[in-house]
C-alpha positions in Angstrom: -3.8 -32.6 -37.0 -0.2 -31.7 -37.2 -0.7 -30.2 -40.7 -3.5 -28.0 -39.4 -1.3 -26.8 -36.5 1.5 -26.0 -38.9 -0.9 -24.2 -41.3 -2.2 -22.1 -38.4 1.3 -21.1 -37.2 2.3 -20.2 -40.8 -0.9 -18.1 -41.2 -0.2 -16.3 -37.9 3.4 -15.6 -38.8 2.5 -14.2 -42.2 -0.3 -12.0 -40.7 2.1 -10.6 -38.2 4.8 -10.2 -40.7 2.7 -8.2 -43.2 0.2 -6.4 -41.0 2.1 -6.1 -37.7 4.4 -3.3 -38.6 5.5 -0.9 -35.9 5.2 2.7 -37.0 6.5 4.0 -33.7 4.4 5.9 -31.2 1.9 8.3 -32.7 1.7 11.3 -30.4 -0.5 13.9 -32.1 -0.2 16.2 -29.1 3.5 16.5 -29.6 3.3 17.0 -33.3 1.6 20.4 -32.8 4.3 21.6 -30.4 6.2 24.7 -31.6 9.9 24.2 -31.7 11.7 27.4 -30.5 15.2 28.1 -31.5 17.7 28.5 -28.8 18.8 32.0 -27.8 22.4 32.5 -28.7 24.6 29.5 -29.1 27.6 29.9 -26.9 31.0 29.3 -28.6 32.6 26.0 -27.7 36.1 27.5 -27.4 36.6 30.3 -24.9 39.5 32.5 -24.2 41.4 31.7 -21.0 43.8 34.0 -19.3 47.1 32.4 -18.3 48.6 33.5 -15.0 52.4 33.8 -14.8 54.3 32.0 -12.1 57.0 34.7 -12.0 55.0 37.2 -10.0 55.0 37.1 -6.2 51.8 36.6 -4.4 50.6 39.6 -2.4 51.2 39.3 1.3 48.2 39.3 3.6 47.8 42.0 6.2 47.5 41.0 9.9 43.8 41.8 10.0 43.2 39.7 6.9 45.1 36.8 8.4 43.0 37.0 11.6 39.8 36.9 9.5 41.0 33.8 7.6 41.6 31.7 10.8 38.7 29.4 11.5 37.4 28.8 15.0 38.2 25.4 16.5 35.1 23.5 17.5 34.9 22.3 21.1 35.8 18.6 21.7 32.8 16.4 22.5 32.4 15.3 26.1 30.7 12.4 27.6 27.7 13.2 29.8 26.4 10.6 32.2 22.7 10.8 32.8 21.2 9.5 36.0 19.2 6.3 35.8 15.5 6.8 35.9 13.7 5.7 39.1 12.4 2.2 39.0 8.7 1.9 39.2 7.2 -1.4 40.3 4.6 -2.7 37.9 1.1 -2.7 39.3 -0.8 -6.0 38.8 -3.9 -5.4 36.8 -6.9 -7.5 36.9 -7.1 -9.9 34.0 -9.7 -8.7 31.5 -12.8 -10.7 31.3 -13.2 -12.0 27.8 -16.8 -12.4 26.7 -16.9 -15.5 24.6 -19.5 -15.4 22.0 -21.2 -18.7 21.2 -20.5 -20.3 17.9 -23.6 -21.4 15.9 -23.8 -23.6 12.9 -26.2 -23.5 10.0 -28.5 -26.5 9.8 -30.4 -25.7 6.6 -29.1 -26.1 3.1 -28.8 -22.3 2.5 -29.7 -19.4 4.8 -30.1 -15.7 4.0 -28.4 -13.2 6.3 -30.5 -10.1 6.5 -29.8 -6.5 7.7 -32.6 -6.6 10.2 -34.7 -9.1 12.3 -37.4 -9.7 9.7 -37.9 -10.9 6.2 -38.8 -7.3 5.2 -35.1 -6.4 5.5 -32.8 -6.9 2.5 -30.4 -9.9 2.2 -26.8 -8.9 2.8 -25.2 -12.4 2.7 -25.8 -16.1 2.6 -24.6 -19.1 4.7 -24.4 -22.7 3.5 -25.1 -25.7 5.6 -22.4 -26.4 8.2 -20.9 -22.8 8.1 -20.2 -21.2 11.5 -21.2 -17.8 12.7 -20.8 -16.0 16.0 -23.8 -15.0 18.0 -23.3 -11.3 18.9 -26.4 -10.4 20.8 -29.7 -11.6 22.3 -32.2 -13.5 20.2 -34.9 -11.0 19.0 -38.3 -12.7 18.3 -36.8 -15.7 16.5 -34.0 -13.8 14.8 -30.4 -14.2 16.0 -27.9 -11.4 15.5 -24.7 -13.0 14.1 -21.3 -12.1 12.6 -19.7 -14.0 9.8 -16.0 -14.2 10.9 -14.4 -14.5 7.5 -16.2 -11.5 6.0 -17.0 -9.4 9.1 -20.6 -9.2 7.9 -23.1 -8.7 10.7 -26.7 -9.4 10.2 -29.7 -11.5 11.4 -30.6 -15.1 10.7 -33.7 -17.0 11.7 -33.0 -18.9 14.9 -34.7 -22.1 13.7 -31.9 -22.6 11.2 -29.0 -22.4 13.7 -27.6 -24.9 16.1 -24.8 -24.9 18.7 -23.9 -28.5 17.7 -21.4 -28.9 14.8 -23.1 -30.9 12.0 -20.0 -32.9 11.1 
């Protein structure tokens, strides 16, 4: 067994060594691109003028000095805002929660249909012991239900549902 494993590893190594060459990425779309020469190459060395320190700087006129002065921004000040008027909370009536009855499947496997008849297509299945919420009134032997995990709503025959948990 060990010999066969070693033989398999050696065969894989040789196969990858010989046939597994990387030729780089082949991009045929880039091969057809036209290479355009750059306009004029700018010289790397440029002439620089050297200023002399011996000359005096020209003096600014009074109007130029006034134009150079920057305006001083105003200092920030603290503004106290009045507190808003306190409004007493109004006690609201507690919302009435409609509790939907939880029904359990008593058959081995039940089809969930899109309408209250066997003429409607099957949109889901429930296994024995699974729970579903009753979302409406029973229509001629068909109970409108919602499967909580999936959010699927459909109809199941009432004879396969019970309000008592099977376990």
